[in-house]
C-alpha positions, 0 to 999 in steps of 0.5 A: 515525477513518476517515470515512464518505466514506473508508469509502464510497471504500475500500469501492467500490475493494475491490469488486476485492478478490477471490481469483476471476479478474477480466476487468478489461480488459472490466469497468470498475474503479470507481476514483475519478479526479479532474480534476487530480493528487492530492497530499492525504494520504488516510489519517486513521489509523496502522492501518486495515482495508480490507476484507480488507486491514490497512494499517499507515502509516508503517513506518521502513525506514531511518534515515540520519543527518542526515536524516528517517526513511524511511517506507513504508506496508504493505498486507497481505492476510488469509490465510496467506503468504507473498504476493508483494511489490510496492513502489510508488515515486511520481513527482513530478520527483524533487522532490515527491510522496507515497507516497499519491498518484499520477496523478489517483487520488483515492483512491490508498491504496484502489487499492494496497489493491485490489492487496493484496486479490488476495493480494499484500503492497504497500509504497509507500515514500518516499524522499529528494527532490532538495531533501534529497539528490542522486542516487543517494541516491534509488535507494539508499533504494529499494534499502534498502527492498527489503533491509528488507522481505526482512529482515522477510519472515517478520514481514510474510508476504512471499515474499522470491523474488517481488519486483516494483518498480512506479513512475510517472514519476520513480518509474518511473525509480527502479524501472527503475534498481533493477531493473536494478542489483540488488546493485550494489556501487556503488549500496549503500544509504547505510546498511547495516542489511541487508547480508545481504539482496539488493536484486534484484527479480524484475519491473518495472512502469514508468508513463510513465518516463524512461529515457535521461537525456541524451536526456530532459535535451536534450528538456526544455531545448529545451521549457523556458520562455523566460528570464523567463516568469512561473512558479508555485512548483510549475512552477519546482520541477518545471523546476529540481528534476531539475537539482539532483537530478542535481547539474547546472546549466543549463550541463550535467551533470558527466561521465557523470552522466546516462549512468550514471543512465540505465536504458537503459544498465544492461541485461543478459540477467539483468534482470527482466521488465518492463511499460512503459505510456505515453501516446501524447500524453505531452509531459512525458516522450515515449513514445519513452522507454519504447520505447527501454527495451522495445527494449533489454530485448528485444535482450538477450533479456529479456522485456518488454511495452510498452502505448501508450495512445492519446491520453493524456498524462502521469498518464493525462490525457486531453482530459476527465475520462472519457478520463482515468478510462478510460486510468487504468483500463486502465493499472491493469487491465493492471498487476494481471493482468501482476503476477499473471501474473509473480509468482503464475503464472510467466508 
């Protein structure tokens, strides 16, 4: 059962769920934001009604032998479709994270429901983490999710011609790789359940993502804690996890591994339009990562929009809670408006 507290939170967020145009940049969005990053599961039931949105949790999209089932949560708006599809990919250094939490949003499912309330079908996906399988398993899972949703477009009210991927941090890396390597035979899903479907997408949104992996790894190594520095288990996983995920060690990686895993090395003129958003004070993933991808896409003739949010770091974390909330609202408003423009109005 959904508790009163959940109901109030969802009701507050779903004030955004209107078919009328909203000037989100000028009107503050009622988005609950925590003082720190959120990881708790905020969904109590398998199926929920959130205003004019139906949420079905834990839909199995892939069964890879030897691994846990790959699951997604599906947010479907009322009304006759088909609706554009937005697939969200969580972050967590490729080693942790949940499809129901991101950044400092204290009710991320409510936020995804708000997007669905604007006429999108929204899927938030899990994928194999670094402790389970090495890269490119996670990317293959994302591609499998895209194909699964296309194969079930009629069932879920999806317009298979209008699909976007949206990721945060490590999820932005996976989203960019998926967007820039559509139908690449070298990156076929591990289990080809829907081989007749394409995994190409029509739009990309990246929040504070790493896109040039050799540069990112050099930066991370240069800023790593000194040997012997006490670390929490979470910090240790965040430090070592990416190395394991890409099959690397402290001494280095295999030939070409990081280059092949870098979105900046997969750009061509056929890529979909992109929106890249980054905080100028991000010390975990420097904003130059988004700037480089934006420049590369534009040089190839691909439409790309870059938004730098001043004075906030990773996960839109500012110097205090109001600053974090303001930056979070700005990123969400820009994302929602851009998705409407690209997937609904063809802009």
